[in-house]
C-alpha positions, -999 to +999 in steps of 0.1 A: +297+082+080+296+052+056+266+042+031+264+005+019+245-013-006+254-043-025+240-049-061+253-013-069+277-004-096+292+029-097+316+038-124+335+072-117+353+088-147+377+116-142+398+132-169+407+094-176+422+091-146+400+067-125+371+040-135+355+021-107+332-007-104+325-038-086+331-059-117+360-040-128+399-032-113+414-002-095+436+020-121+444+051-099+438+063-063+443+101-071+414+121-065+421+148-093+386+144-104+377+173-127+348+169-153+341+140-129+304+120-131+292+093-114+269+063-139+249+046-113+232+015-121+209-007-101+201-041-105+180-047-139+174-009-147+186+012-169+220+034-165+214+067-151+244+096-158+242+129-137+265+156-123+266+148-086+278+171-056+318+173-057+325+174-020+306+140-020+328+125-044+360+137-030+346+123+008+339+090-011+374+087-027+390+096+008+368+069+028+368+043+000+404+045-013+423+067+014+434+084-013+451+117-012+431+149-022+447+182-038+451+208-015+431+230-032+403+205-035+403+207+006+371+233+005+347+214-014+344+190+016+334+219+040+300+226+030+289+187+032+308+174+062+296+202+080+258+192+071+249+157+079+216+161+066+224+174+034+249+148+031+227+121+035+202+134+013+228+140-013+248+109-009+215+084-005+200+098-038+236+093-056+260+073-040+253+040-025+286+021-028+318+035-015+332-002-013+361-011-028+359-027-059+379-062-046+354-057-017+325-070-040+305-100-023+276-114-013+240-092-009+243-075+025+213-052+043+218-017+033+224+003+060+212+045+054+226+072+075+202+086+099+195+119+087+196+128+126+230+114+129+216+088+151+234+061+135+219+036+107+191+015+104+187-017+087+171-018+056+135-034+058+132-041+022+156-068+025+157-082+063+125-104+069+110-089+099+085-099+123+055-086+140+042-107+169+015-086+191-019-089+213-041-062+208-076-047+213-097-022+194-134-014+190-161-016+158-197-023+152-195-054+138-168-069+174-179-046+196-146-041+220-124-069+208-092-085+217-068-097+196-035-114+182-013-106+152+016-123+137+030-113+104+066-117+085+074-087+060+101-096+034+092-134+036+094-158+021+112-134+000+119-093-004+088-073-009+062-105+003+046-100+034+023-132+055-006-124+082-019-138+102-048-130+131-073-142+152-098-119+170-129-124+194-151-098+204-182-085+230-208-090+207-197-126+203-184-123+169-149-143+165-128-140+135-098-159+118-080-140+088-047-150+071-032-132+039-002-133+019+013-107-005+035-111-037+041-145-029+062-162-051+054-188-077+084-216-080+098-217-114+076-185-129+098-153-123+070-130-132+040-145-113+027-139-076-001-148-060-021-128-029-045-151-011-064-146+017-086-166+037-109-155+062-136-175+087-159-160+112-188-162+135-208-129+140-231-121+165-256-094+161-244-084+128-263-057+106-267-064+073-282-038+046-306-066+026-343-066+022-363-083+048-371-058+076-405-060+082-408-020+091-394-010+057-420-035+035-421-011+005-382+004+004-354-016-009-323-017+016-291-002+008-302+024-015-295+063-014-324+073+004-327+040+027-334+043+064-303+042+086-328+015+102-335-008+071-311-039+079-316-074+089-300-086+120-289-117+131-258-142+138-242-161+109-212-176+097-190-152+071-165-175+048-144-158+020-113-170+000-097-155-029-062-158-043-051-134-069-027-145-096-007-117-107+018-114-141+041-086-143+044-072-180+082-070-192+076-028-196+083+005-173+098-007-144+090-043-146+108-047-176+145-058-160+132-055-124+108-082-113+117-076-072+119-044-063+146-031-042+133-003-020+156+019+001+145+035+032+152+058+056+134+054+093+108+037+072+106+063+042+116+057+008+147+075-004+157+052-036+143+025-057+113+040-067+091+014-091+072+045-106+064+082-107+091+086-132+067+096-161+032+091-173+037+066-204+038+030-188+062+016-210+084+032-195+075+041-158+057+020-135+052-018-130+014-030-152+001-064-138-025-088-153-043-110-132-069-136-124-084-142-091-108-172-080-133-160-054-156-175-031-177-161-001-208-174+020-227-149+043-253-165+063-275-142+082-299-161+108-326-139+125-360-129+135-378-140+105-348-145+082-323-164+072-302-158+042-271-174+026-257-147+007-230-174-015-208-166-047-183-182-063-165-163-095-131-149-107-120-115-112-102-106-144-077-071-138-057-045-154-034-025-131-010+000-142+010+009-107+032+040-117+035+047-077+068+057-063+062+030-032+029+007-032+024+005+005+032+041+009+031+062-017+046+099-019+044+105-059+028+087-087-006+073-099-023+041-100-049+028-127-072+001-125-098-019-142-115-048-134-141-072-143-160-093-119-177-124-130-198-149-114-213-175-136-237-187-115-223-220-106-240-218-071-268-188-074-278-168-100-251-151-123-240-118-119-210-095-129-194-059-123-171-034-137-149-014-117-123+014-125-104+031-095-076+059-102-052+071-075-031+101-074-003+113-051+016+147-051+046+150-023+043+185-007+075+185+009+089+184+042+091+205+066+105+214+100+079+192+116+071+167+092+091+143+074+069+138+045+036+154+037+018+138+008-018+147-010-034+114-018-065+115-041-086+084-052-117+080-076-136+052-080-168+037-101-185+004-104-215-008-126-233-042-131-238-050-168-260-079-158-284-065-131-321-063-145-347-048-126-381-068-134-418-053-141-428-062-104-398-048-089-376-077-086-338-075-088-325-105-111-289-110-116-273-085-090-245-087-074-243-097-033-246-068-011-210-070+000-202-070-035-204-047-069-213-011-064-209-012-022-202+021-001-196+020+038-168+002+057-132-006+058-124+008+023-151+036+015-172+060+031-152+049+064-179+072+087-207+045+076-218+008+086-203-021+066-218-024+031-244+006+044-249+012+006-253-011-025-273-011-058-266-009-096-240+014-096-218+036-072-196+064-076-167+076-048-141+100-046-118+109-012-086+133-004-062+126+023-036+150+039-009+123+050+013+141+078+046+123+090+060+139+118+099+140+125+094+129+159+085+094+166+067+086+202+079+052+205+116+061+201+109+070+244+099+038+251+127+011+245+107-019+262+080-015+237+100-001+205+119-037+210+088-055+204+071-030+176+096-017+159+074+013+146+096+034+119+070+061+116+036+071+127+011+090+103-019+115+109-041+116+076-073+143+079-098+130+054-127+134+033-149+114+013-181+118-011-200+090-026-231+082-036-249+046-051-278+046-081-299+025-098-281+030-131-245+047-137-260+085-149-236+108-140-258+138-132-280+114-107-247+100-089-234+140-082-266+144-065-274+143-029-243+126-023-233+110+011-204+130+026-177+122+057-145+133+072-124+120+095-084+111+111-064+080+099-039+074+127-007+048+107+021+035+118+046+016+097+060-015+120+080-042+109+077-032+072+038-032+076+016-005+075-014-006+104-039+020+103-066+035+126-096+057+108-121+072+127-147+092+105-179+116+114-213+109+088-247+122+093-252+086+108-227+084+134-190+076+138-175+047+122-138+033+135-121+010+112-086-010+116-069-029+092-032-035+075-027-013+044-036+022+032-075+023+025-067+033-015-063+003-039-071-025-020-073-054-043 
């Protein structure tokens, strides 16, 4: 059994007899390692020293150096070598590179021993992977739909991603969608960009804005509005935004700009970029970002012809203290955001938002490789919102922006943007359970194309409410509630989810790339 990883130096000190490192020289091949300790230095991070399992050290010496081991030390190997799971878990946490110093060379994909003894898998944190498959789904906007997705993870560099998808549904809706994540900006090491472009045509689309003649005296989308108070029509929806992010040189971003995550069957075993402390100067990655955005949603139906157009910019400060942003098991994230439309194409508006996420590792069991309690809190308020004496609203965000609940991200049991008002508050809890078995392994021909590393089940509950002002008491009265089950898979470095939730207005089915919390 062998673990390899490039760019990890192991300095071993043993009574002054041995010092090994990728940049050093071999001084002694004896394995009389009393008072031994390992100093593991990952690229760009501070050195961390700790005691390690003595048997692992002796096995490392035997493998890497073919060195003799004192007879009195052989018993140290017993508990480790007879328990592969113990060896794997301990070694992946403590000993990453067992290769001799003179063999150090260009970076190679990490191979991590399978905890079941079933071989190794190439580390997806450094290898570009491609997902190219047709698929089908159903939701209220498309009906029954057919689609195709092409995505590349760890491209054009590690921890980056590009994705494109096209889809068409039985309701006459079609959509093309392109997105990128953590794309590098040439010559600017700490700058990244997250672009999104979506162009679609929607047939029989339900939009929760005023204009339904059956509800002349009720504003659509407010907390106690009727579920049938919407306008229906066809229309084009064009959406573009590009977030330009700067990674501050603090915490885990001080010395390591690009994360170096290490996985065992898709779950993180080393290289966490957060969850070490609650001090942003020491733990996590902090970003300052600016995001220009544009959207034009047209609705053309009986008695309504609306164009909801906006052009503006978002300013964001985010402290991401999660161990692994794509699938966190520990840590927190805090995001403060200010959205501004200065009124270039329509009337001006603004919104202030805050989101707090927290993740708690509940440990593994015989059935589940990982159990995580995920909590989310989000709130939003429009400072520019102005209600006149006649009841008209001036300088309000479009119904799809600002203090909005319902659809893909928040209150998944309700239709898209079902609720919208000046202020909103939202709570959610998920129990994310990743079983030890992977049903896709039973179908090698399918697994060859999908590359599913894990499947996850996530029962969840959500509470939320919109209100005409940010009043803490009112926001916690007559709150909306839903509950459901999410099914998520990690396929070739991408997390894909299918969430189904039940509310007092029916059943919502949401399908998207990425976890539901912290979508920016």
